[in-house]
N, CA, C and O atoms as a GROMACS GRO file, in nm:
protein
  332
    1MET      N    1   0.083  -0.119   0.000
    1MET     CA    2   0.000   0.000   0.000
    1MET      C    3   0.088   0.125   0.000
    1MET      O    4   0.058   0.221  -0.072
    2GLU      N    5   0.193   0.125   0.078
    2GLU     CA    6   0.283   0.240   0.083
    2GLU      C    7   0.346   0.265  -0.054
    2GLU      O    8   0.363   0.380  -0.094
    3LYS      N    9   0.379   0.159  -0.124
    3LYS     CA   10   0.442   0.175  -0.255
    3LYS      C   11   0.346   0.239  -0.355
    3LYS      O   12   0.388   0.320  -0.438
    4LEU      N   13   0.219   0.203  -0.347
    4LEU     CA   14   0.122   0.264  -0.437
    4LEU      C   15   0.108   0.413  -0.407
    4LEU      O   16   0.099   0.495  -0.498
    5ARG      N   17   0.108   0.446  -0.280
    5ARG     CA   18   0.099   0.587  -0.241
    5ARG      C   19   0.223   0.662  -0.290
    5ARG      O   20   0.213   0.777  -0.334
    6ASP      N   21   0.340   0.598  -0.282
    6ASP     CA   22   0.463   0.660  -0.331
    6ASP      C   23   0.456   0.686  -0.481
    6ASP      O   24   0.504   0.789  -0.529
    7ILE      N   25   0.396   0.593  -0.555
    7ILE     CA   26   0.381   0.609  -0.699
    7ILE      C   27   0.295   0.732  -0.730
    7ILE      O   28   0.328   0.812  -0.817
    8VAL      N   29   0.185   0.745  -0.657
    8VAL     CA   30   0.095   0.858  -0.676
    8VAL      C   31   0.167   0.988  -0.641
    8VAL      O   32   0.162   1.085  -0.716
    9ASP      N   33   0.233   0.990  -0.526
    9ASP     CA   34   0.303   1.112  -0.482
    9ASP      C   35   0.412   1.152  -0.581
    9ASP      O   36   0.429   1.271  -0.609
   10GLU      N   37   0.484   1.054  -0.633
   10GLU     CA   38   0.590   1.083  -0.730
   10GLU      C   39   0.533   1.145  -0.857
   10GLU      O   40   0.590   1.239  -0.912
   11ALA      N   41   0.422   1.092  -0.903
   11ALA     CA   42   0.359   1.145  -1.024
   11ALA      C   43   0.310   1.288  -1.001
   11ALA      O   44   0.328   1.375  -1.088
   12VAL      N   45   0.250   1.313  -0.887
   12VAL     CA   46   0.199   1.447  -0.857
   12VAL      C   47   0.315   1.545  -0.838
   12VAL      O   48   0.306   1.660  -0.881
   13ASP      N   49   0.423   1.501  -0.776
   13ASP     CA   50   0.540   1.588  -0.755
   13ASP      C   51   0.598   1.639  -0.887
   13ASP      O   52   0.654   1.748  -0.892
   14LYS      N   53   0.585   1.561  -0.992
   14LYS     CA   54   0.636   1.603  -1.122
   14LYS      C   55   0.559   1.723  -1.177
   14LYS      O   56   0.608   1.796  -1.263
   15LEU      N   57   0.437   1.743  -1.126
   15LEU     CA   58   0.354   1.856  -1.169
   15LEU      C   59   0.364   1.974  -1.074
   15LEU      O   60   0.302   2.077  -1.097
   16ASP      N   61   0.441   1.960  -0.968
   16ASP     CA   62   0.450   2.059  -0.862
   16ASP      C   63   0.485   2.197  -0.917
   16ASP      O   64   0.573   2.214  -1.001
   17GLY      N   65   0.414   2.293  -0.866
   17GLY     CA   66   0.439   2.431  -0.905
   17GLY      C   67   0.357   2.479  -1.022
   17GLY      O   68   0.342   2.600  -1.042
   18SER      N   69   0.305   2.388  -1.100
   18SER     CA   70   0.230   2.430  -1.218
   18SER      C   71   0.078   2.425  -1.198
   18SER      O   72   0.001   2.462  -1.286
   19LEU      N   73   0.038   2.378  -1.079
   19LEU     CA   74  -0.106   2.362  -1.052
   19LEU      C   75  -0.143   2.426  -0.919
   19LEU      O   76  -0.061   2.438  -0.829
   20SER      N   77  -0.269   2.465  -0.910
   20SER     CA   78  -0.320   2.515  -0.781
   20SER      C   79  -0.339   2.398  -0.686
   20SER      O   80  -0.332   2.282  -0.726
   21GLU      N   81  -0.365   2.428  -0.561
   21GLU     CA   82  -0.385   2.322  -0.461
   21GLU      C   83  -0.508   2.237  -0.495
   21GLU      O   84  -0.505   2.115  -0.481
   22ASP      N   85  -0.615   2.301  -0.540
   22ASP     CA   86  -0.736   2.227  -0.578
   22ASP      C   87  -0.710   2.136  -0.699
   22ASP      O   88  -0.757   2.022  -0.703
   23GLN      N   89  -0.634   2.186  -0.795
   23GLN     CA   90  -0.601   2.104  -0.911
   23GLN      C   91  -0.513   1.986  -0.871
   23GLN      O   92  -0.529   1.875  -0.921
   24THR      N   93  -0.419   2.011  -0.780
   24THR     CA   94  -0.331   1.904  -0.733
   24THR      C   95  -0.411   1.796  -0.664
   24THR      O   96  -0.386   1.677  -0.686
   25LYS      N   97  -0.508   1.834  -0.582
   25LYS     CA   98  -0.593   1.735  -0.514
   25LYS      C   99  -0.673   1.655  -0.615
   25LYS      O  100  -0.685   1.533  -0.602
   26ALA      N  101  -0.729   1.723  -0.714
   26ALA     CA  102  -0.810   1.654  -0.815
   26ALA      C  103  -0.724   1.556  -0.895
   26ALA      O  104  -0.766   1.443  -0.921
   27ILE      N  105  -0.605   1.598  -0.933
   27ILE     CA  106  -0.517   1.511  -1.010
   27ILE      C  107  -0.470   1.394  -0.926
   27ILE      O  108  -0.457   1.282  -0.976
   28THR      N  109  -0.445   1.418  -0.797
   28THR     CA  110  -0.405   1.310  -0.706
   28THR      C  111  -0.512   1.201  -0.705
   28THR      O  112  -0.479   1.082  -0.710
   29LYS      N  113  -0.638   1.240  -0.697
   29LYS     CA  114  -0.747   1.142  -0.696
   29LYS      C  115  -0.754   1.064  -0.827
   29LYS      O  116  -0.777   0.944  -0.827
   30VAL      N  117  -0.733   1.133  -0.938
   30VAL     CA  118  -0.736   1.067  -1.069
   30VAL      C  119  -0.622   0.966  -1.080
   30VAL      O  120  -0.642   0.854  -1.126
   31ILE      N  121  -0.503   1.006  -1.037
   31ILE     CA  122  -0.388   0.915  -1.044
   31ILE      C  123  -0.408   0.797  -0.950
   31ILE      O  124  -0.378   0.684  -0.986
   32GLU      N  125  -0.460   0.823  -0.830
   32GLU     CA  126  -0.487   0.712  -0.736
   32GLU      C  127  -0.581   0.611  -0.799
   32GLU      O  128  -0.558   0.491  -0.791
   33ALA      N  129  -0.688   0.661  -0.861
   33ALA     CA  130  -0.785   0.571  -0.924
   33ALA      C  131  -0.720   0.490  -1.035
   33ALA      O  132  -0.746   0.371  -1.049
   34ALA      N  133  -0.634   0.555  -1.115
   34ALA     CA  134  -0.568   0.485  -1.224
   34ALA      C  135  -0.471   0.379  -1.172
   34ALA      O  136  -0.463   0.269  -1.227
   35VAL      N  137  -0.399   0.412  -1.066
   35VAL     CA  138  -0.306   0.316  -1.008
   35VAL      C  139  -0.382   0.196  -0.952
   35VAL      O  140  -0.341   0.081  -0.970
   36ILE      N  141  -0.492   0.222  -0.885
   36ILE     CA  142  -0.573   0.114  -0.828
   36ILE      C  143  -0.628   0.026  -0.940
   36ILE      O  144  -0.624  -0.097  -0.930
   37ARG      N  145  -0.680   0.088  -1.045
   37ARG     CA  146  -0.734   0.010  -1.157
   37ARG      C  147  -0.626  -0.077  -1.221
   37ARG      O  148  -0.650  -0.192  -1.254
   38GLY      N  149  -0.508  -0.021  -1.238
   38GLY     CA  150  -0.397  -0.097  -1.295
   38GLY      C  151  -0.358  -0.214  -1.207
   38GLY      O  152  -0.334  -0.325  -1.255
   39MET      N  153  -0.352  -0.190  -1.076
   39MET     CA  154  -0.318  -0.296  -0.983
   39MET      C  155  -0.425  -0.404  -0.982
   39MET      O  156  -0.394  -0.523  -0.979
   40LEU      N  157  -0.550  -0.363  -0.986
   40LEU     CA  158  -0.661  -0.460  -0.988
   40LEU      C  159  -0.657  -0.546  -1.114
   40LEU      O  160  -0.681  -0.666  -1.109
   41GLU      N  161  -0.626  -0.483  -1.227
   41GLU     CA  162  -0.618  -0.559  -1.352
   41GLU      C  163  -0.509  -0.666  -1.342
   41GLU      O  164  -0.529  -0.779  -1.385
   42GLY      N  165  -0.395  -0.629  -1.285
   42GLY     CA  166  -0.288  -0.727  -1.266
   42GLY      C  167  -0.330  -0.840  -1.175
   42GLY      O  168  -0.298  -0.956  -1.201
   43GLN      N  169  -0.401  -0.808  -1.069
   43GLN     CA  170  -0.446  -0.912  -0.978
   43GLN      C  171  -0.553  -0.999  -1.041
   43GLN      O  172  -0.557  -1.120  -1.017
   44HIS      N  173  -0.640  -0.939  -1.121
   44HIS     CA  174  -0.741  -1.020  -1.191
   44HIS      C  175  -0.675  -1.119  -1.286
   44HIS      O  176  -0.718  -1.233  -1.299
   45ARG      N  177  -0.570  -1.074  -1.351
   45ARG     CA  178  -0.498  -1.164  -1.442
   45ARG      C  179  -0.430  -1.277  -1.365
   45ARG      O  180  -0.424  -1.390  -1.411
   46ALA      N  181  -0.378  -1.245  -1.246
   46ALA     CA  182  -0.316  -1.348  -1.163
   46ALA      C  183  -0.420  -1.451  -1.120
   46ALA      O  184  -0.393  -1.571  -1.121
   47VAL      N  185  -0.538  -1.404  -1.081
   47VAL     CA  186  -0.646  -1.495  -1.040
   47VAL      C  187  -0.688  -1.580  -1.159
   47VAL      O  188  -0.709  -1.700  -1.145
   48ASP      N  189  -0.702  -1.518  -1.276
   48ASP     CA  190  -0.740  -1.594  -1.396
   48ASP      C  191  -0.636  -1.702  -1.427
   48ASP      O  192  -0.672  -1.813  -1.466
   49ALA      N  193  -0.509  -1.669  -1.410
   49ALA     CA  194  -0.403  -1.768  -1.434
   49ALA      C  195  -0.415  -1.883  -1.336
   49ALA      O  196  -0.394  -1.999  -1.373
   50CYS      N  197  -0.447  -1.852  -1.212
   50CYS     CA  198  -0.465  -1.958  -1.111
   50CYS      C  199  -0.581  -2.050  -1.148
   50CYS      O  200  -0.575  -2.171  -1.128
   51ASN      N  201  -0.686  -1.990  -1.201
   51ASN     CA  202  -0.806  -2.068  -1.234
   51ASN      C  203  -0.794  -2.147  -1.363
   51ASN      O  204  -0.876  -2.235  -1.390
   52SER      N  205  -0.693  -2.117  -1.444
   52SER     CA  206  -0.683  -2.184  -1.573
   52SER      C  207  -0.590  -2.306  -1.571
   52SER      O  208  -0.558  -2.360  -1.677
   53ILE      N  209  -0.546  -2.347  -1.455
   53ILE     CA  210  -0.455  -2.462  -1.448
   53ILE      C  211  -0.534  -2.592  -1.438
   53ILE      O  212  -0.656  -2.591  -1.426
   54GLY      N  213  -0.464  -2.702  -1.444
   54GLY     CA  214  -0.528  -2.834  -1.443
   54GLY      C  215  -0.603  -2.865  -1.315
   54GLY      O  216  -0.587  -2.798  -1.213
   55GLU      N  217  -0.685  -2.970  -1.322
   55GLU     CA  218  -0.770  -3.008  -1.209
   55GLU      C  219  -0.691  -3.046  -1.085
   55GLU      O  220  -0.734  -3.018  -0.973
   56ALA      N  221  -0.578  -3.110  -1.103
   56ALA     CA  222  -0.499  -3.155  -0.989
   56ALA      C  223  -0.454  -3.038  -0.902
   56ALA      O  224  -0.439  -3.053  -0.780
   57GLU      N  225  -0.432  -2.923  -0.962
   57GLU     CA  226  -0.383  -2.807  -0.889
   57GLU      C  227  -0.495  -2.708  -0.854
   57GLU      O  228  -0.467  -2.602  -0.798
   58GLN      N  229  -0.619  -2.741  -0.885
   58GLN     CA  230  -0.730  -2.648  -0.864
   58GLN      C  231  -0.746  -2.607  -0.718
   58GLN      O  232  -0.776  -2.490  -0.691
   59ASP      N  233  -0.727  -2.698  -0.624
   59ASP     CA  234  -0.744  -2.663  -0.483
   59ASP      C  235  -0.641  -2.559  -0.440
   59ASP      O  236  -0.676  -2.460  -0.375
   60ILE      N  237  -0.517  -2.580  -0.477
   60ILE     CA  238  -0.412  -2.483  -0.444
   60ILE      C  239  -0.437  -2.351  -0.516
   60ILE      O  240  -0.422  -2.243  -0.457
   61ALA      N  241  -0.476  -2.359  -0.641
   61ALA     CA  242  -0.503  -2.238  -0.719
   61ALA      C  243  -0.617  -2.159  -0.657
   61ALA      O  244  -0.612  -2.036  -0.651
   62HIS      N  245  -0.720  -2.229  -0.611
   62HIS     CA  246  -0.834  -2.162  -0.548
   62HIS      C  247  -0.790  -2.090  -0.421
   62HIS      O  248  -0.833  -1.978  -0.395
   63LYS      N  249  -0.704  -2.153  -0.342
   63LYS     CA  250  -0.654  -2.090  -0.220
   63LYS      C  251  -0.571  -1.966  -0.253
   63LYS      O  252  -0.582  -1.864  -0.185
   64ILE      N  253  -0.488  -1.975  -0.355
   64ILE     CA  254  -0.407  -1.860  -0.396
   64ILE      C  255  -0.497  -1.746  -0.445
   64ILE      O  256  -0.477  -1.631  -0.408
   65ALA      N  257  -0.596  -1.779  -0.528
   65ALA     CA  258  -0.687  -1.678  -0.580
   65ALA      C  259  -0.764  -1.611  -0.467
   65ALA      O  260  -0.784  -1.489  -0.470
   66THR      N  261  -0.806  -1.689  -0.368
   66THR     CA  262  -0.878  -1.632  -0.253
   66THR      C  263  -0.788  -1.537  -0.175
   66THR      O  264  -0.831  -1.430  -0.132
   67ALA      N  265  -0.662  -1.576  -0.156
   67ALA     CA  266  -0.567  -1.490  -0.085
   67ALA      C  267  -0.544  -1.360  -0.160
   67ALA      O  268  -0.536  -1.253  -0.099
   68ILE      N  269  -0.534  -1.368  -0.292
   68ILE     CA  270  -0.516  -1.247  -0.374
   68ILE      C  271  -0.636  -1.155  -0.357
   68ILE      O  272  -0.620  -1.035  -0.338
   69ARG      N  273  -0.755  -1.212  -0.365
   69ARG     CA  274  -0.876  -1.129  -0.351
   69ARG      C  275  -0.885  -1.063  -0.214
   69ARG      O  276  -0.922  -0.946  -0.204
   70LYS      N  277  -0.851  -1.136  -0.108
   70LYS     CA  278  -0.856  -1.079   0.027
   70LYS      C  279  -0.758  -0.963   0.042
   70LYS      O  280  -0.793  -0.859   0.098
   71LYS      N  281  -0.637  -0.981  -0.007
   71LYS     CA  282  -0.538  -0.872   0.001
   71LYS      C  283  -0.582  -0.754  -0.084
   71LYS      O  284  -0.561  -0.639  -0.047
   72ASN      N  285  -0.643  -0.784  -0.196
   72ASN     CA  286  -0.694  -0.681  -0.284
   72ASN      C  287  -0.801  -0.599  -0.212
   72ASN      O  288  -0.798  -0.476  -0.217
   73ASP      N  289  -0.895  -0.666  -0.147
   73ASP     CA  290  -1.000  -0.596  -0.073
   73ASP      C  291  -0.942  -0.509   0.038
   73ASP      O  292  -0.986  -0.395   0.057
   74ALA      N  293  -0.845  -0.561   0.110
   74ALA     CA  294  -0.782  -0.485   0.219
   74ALA      C  295  -0.710  -0.362   0.164
   74ALA      O  296  -0.714  -0.255   0.225
   75LEU      N  297  -0.646  -0.377   0.050
   75LEU     CA  298  -0.576  -0.265  -0.012
   75LEU      C  299  -0.673  -0.156  -0.053
   75LEU      O  300  -0.647  -0.038  -0.030
   76ILE      N  301  -0.784  -0.193  -0.113
   76ILE     CA  302  -0.882  -0.095  -0.156
   76ILE      C  303  -0.938  -0.019  -0.037
   76ILE      O  304  -0.953   0.103  -0.043
   77VAL      N  305  -0.967  -0.088   0.071
   77VAL     CA  306  -1.018  -0.023   0.192
   77VAL      C  307  -0.915   0.075   0.246
   77VAL      O  308  -0.949   0.188   0.282
   78SER      N  309  -0.790   0.033   0.251
   78SER     CA  310  -0.684   0.120   0.304
   78SER      C  311  -0.664   0.242   0.217
   78SER      O  312  -0.649   0.353   0.268
   79LEU      N  313  -0.662   0.223   0.085
   79LEU     CA  314  -0.644   0.338  -0.004
   79LEU      C  315  -0.762   0.433   0.000
   79LEU      O  316  -0.746   0.555  -0.008
   80SER      N  317  -0.880   0.378   0.014
   80SER     CA  318  -0.999   0.463   0.024
   80SER      C  319  -0.996   0.547   0.151
   80SER      O  320  -1.040   0.662   0.152
   81ALA      N  321  -0.943   0.489   0.258
   81ALA     CA  322  -0.934   0.562   0.384
   81ALA      C  323  -0.831   0.674   0.378
   81ALA      O  324  -0.840   0.770   0.455
   82MET      N  325  -0.733   0.664   0.289
   82MET     CA  326  -0.628   0.766   0.277
   82MET      C  327  -0.680   0.892   0.211
   82MET      O  328  -0.617   0.997   0.224
   83ARG      N  329  -0.790   0.887   0.142
   83ARG     CA  330  -0.841   1.004   0.071
   83ARG      C  331  -0.892   1.106   0.162
   83ARG      O  332  -0.939   1.211   0.117
   0.00000   0.00000   0.00000
């Protein structure tokens, strides 16, 4: 979660000085949303990869996919609270 926040802060810092405080806040929210969407897409692909393996590994894959989803949910809650 800290790394995602660092990514957002780094992107906003590159615009520093050229925007008003209100514009900076608005852009921060847009970048946060984009970072979250990108991260979610990566996690969805990881879950899809887990689900596309053979039957013998389905139980392990299901456990991995569930763990990914739980961490994903926790991350979204934490990032939403940072706003």
